[in-house]
N, C-alpha and C positions, 0 to 999 in steps of 0.2 A: 544355548546361548553361552558364549565364552565368558570367562571371568573378566577380561578386559572390557568387553562390551557392556557387561553389567556395571562395572565401576564407572564407565563413562555415562551411562544412563543415570546412575545415582548422583554423579557430580552435576549433571544438567538439572536434575530435579531439585537439588539443594539450592541452585541458583535461580529457580523459577523460570527456566526457559520454556518458551511456547512449544507445543507439540510439533509444529512445523519445523522448528529449529532442531528438535530431537531427530526428526526424520532426516533432515538435510545433513546434519553432522554425522550421523551414523552411516548415511550413504557415502559421504566423503571418505570416511575411514575404511568402509568396506571396499571402496574403489582402490584406495591405497594398498590394502592388503592383497587384493586380487592382482594388482599390477606386479607386485614383487613375489607373490605366492609365499609370503611369509607374514608372521604376526608383526604388527606395527611396532611392538615394543622391542624388536630385534634390529630396527633400522637405525641408520646413522644420519647425521645432518647432511652428508653428501648424498645419501639415498633420497632424502626429502628434496634436495635441490634438483636432483635428476628427475624426480617425479614431476615437479613443477615445470621443468624444461619440456617434459613430455606433454603436459597439458597445453602449453602454449604453442610449441613448435609442431607437434605431431597431431594433437587433437584439435588444435585451433580454437580453443575456448576463448570467450570474450574476457575482457578485463574484469567485468563484474562477476562472472562465473569463477574465474581464478581466485578472486578475493574471497568468495564463499568457501572455496577449498582451503585457502590459507587460514581463514578463521577457524574452520573445523579442525585442521591439523594443529594449529597453535593451541586450541583448547585441549586436545588430547594430551599433547606433550607437556604443556605447562601446568594444567590443573588435574590431570589424571595420572600421568607418569612422573610429574614433578621435575621436569628438566628445568635447570636454572634459566635457560633462554632457548629460543628457536631462531637461529640465525639463517633464515632463508630469504633470498632476494627474489622478488617477483617482477620480471621485466616483460611487459606486454606492449604490443604496438599501440600507439595512440590512436584513438578513434575520434572522429569529428564530434565536437560538442554542438548539438542542435537543440534548439528550443522546441519542445513538443508542440504539436498543433493544438490550439485552444478552441474549444467549442463556444460558439456565440450563444447568447440567451435564446435566440430564435431556434437554433439547432437543438439546444436542450429541450425546449418546449416541444419541438417536432418529434424528438426521440421518445419523450414521455408519452405523448399523444399516440404514438404508434405501438406502444406496449399495451396490449389489450388484456393481459392477465393481471387482475387486480393485485394479487400477491406480489408478483414480480415488479409491477409498477410502483407499489409502495416501497419496495426495496431500492429501486432506482431513485425515487424521490428523496429517500433518506440519504443516499450516497451524495446526491447533489445538494439537498437542503441543509445537511449537517456536515458535509465534507468528510464522510466516513469512508474507510477502506472497506472493500467488499467482505473481507474476513470479519470485520467488526460488525457489519450489518447482519451477517449470517448468524453471529453468536449473541445477538441481542436477546434479552429475556423480557417478558412482559413486565416484570418488577423493575426493570431499568427505566421505565417511563415515569416521569414526575410531571404530570400535567398541571398540577397546582403551581409549581415554580417555573414551568416552561423549560424543563431540562431533561436531558437524556444521559444516562450513565453508560459510558463505554468501559466495560470491565475487561481488564487485562488486554489492552490494545498492544500495539507493537512496542516491544521493550518491556513487556509485562507491567504496564502502567495503567492505572485507572484514570479516567478524566470525565469531566462533565462538559457537554456541549449544549448549545441553545436549541430549543424547539420553538418554532414560530407557531402562532395561532392556527395558521393554515395546516401545518403538519400535524398538530394535535387533533384538529378536526378530521383530517384524512386517516390518522391512526385510529380514531374512534370508529369511523365508518368501517375500516378494515377489521377491527376487533368484532364488530357486530356481525360481520359476515363469516369470519373464520373461527372466532372464539378460541384463540390459542391459549394454552394453559401455562406452560413453562417457557418454552422458546417462542419468541415472537414470530419467527418464521421456521416452523418445524418441517422436517422431511416428510414428504407424503407417504413414503414407504415405511419409515421408522419414526413415528410421531414423538418418540422420546429423545430423538437426536435433532441437532440443528441442521438446517438445510445445507447441502454441500455448495461450495463456492461456485462450482461449474454452472449451477442453475441460473443465478443472476447474470453471470458472465455471458451465457448463451442468450439470455433474454435481452441483454443490452445489445449484443451484436445483431440479433434479429431485428430489434426495433430501429437500430441505426440504419440498417439496410432498407427497411420499409419506409423510413423517413427520408431516404435519399441523401443521407449525410455521408460524405465521402472522406472526411478527415481521418487520418490514421490515429488509432488509439482504441484501447479497450475500455472497460467499465471504470478504470481508474481515472480516465479523463473527466469524469463527473466530479471527482474530488479536486482535480486541477481547476476545473471551471468554477467550482464553489470558491476556492481560495482567491482566484483572480477577481471574480465578480464582487466579493465582499470588500476586497482592497479598493476596487473602483468606487465603492460606496463610502469609502473613508475609514474603514476599520483599521486601527493601528496594527502594525506588523507584530508587535509583541503579544497582542491579544489573539491574533490569528495563530501565532505559534502555539499558544496554550490550547486553542480550540482544535488544532490539527494534531496535537500531541507530539510535536517535534521536540527533540532533546536540545538541538542547537538552532538558534535563530537564523543561522546561515542556510539551513534547509528551507526555511520559510522565505528568505530573501529572494530565492530563485524566481518566485512568482512575480517579482517586480519587473522581470524582463518583459512581461506582456503589457505592462501599463503604458509605456510611451505611445503605443498605437491605439490606445483605447480612450474613450471618453470617461472621465472619472468624476464621481460625486455630482453628476448633473451639469458639469461645465463643458463647454465646447473645447476642443483641443486648441492649443496655442498655435496660431498660424504665423510662423516666423517669417515666411516669405512675404506675406501681405503686410506685415508690420514694417517692412523695409520701405514701403511706399515707393517702389521703383516702377517707372512707367514701362508698359509692355507694348512694344511696337516694332 
């Protein structure tokens, strides 16, 4: 391991970065070094600008991928090499802004019913019932469940933040049934091969894809669509946006507000949609 790589790892540890962030940022810097066949601490601003031009024009990376590269590069040069600034412009083609497809309640019901593995189904139910990310579900511990208060502790979610989410009576009953069958000790969903480790993210992701296919649901989207469905469905029931922001663990309310896009075409809080055309009382003939 090079001294520069070690310094970067130490800097990320000091800031409490998640392991996935460690892996991603180190991959970015390794890619940068391989492109120039030189150590990153010998590069100039012009070199960095050339590298990002290569990512966009030659490799055709998406805007989201390029931003990940930019965050990793900025972290190295600002917080490890202590440059005063990193003046690199990122120009990428604009992509169409589309609202992701929303699962209906019936589609969620069918997907859950088509998941016949009790362990995987419990994970999918928590993704939907609590609005959890798949990584958060996989890293739940038995001690995170507070059945007395009806709460679930999400430890070190995205952004290295802890938060509490609500557990309904139904989910508590399902979790008790699950525990009676599997008797997990530390991790709520341990790996079958390595019981002392949390289950890998790929297992629930594959389970969701298989259940969606068996259920005949053709909407585009992976397991994260259960979190989208949770957010939109609780907003339909009248949950205030600022409360949803806290439950989802969003740093900015703007991230939560995007779920409002789905509401105009939905029935909310038990009320029929406002029929503007009928209210005009114009004869049809």
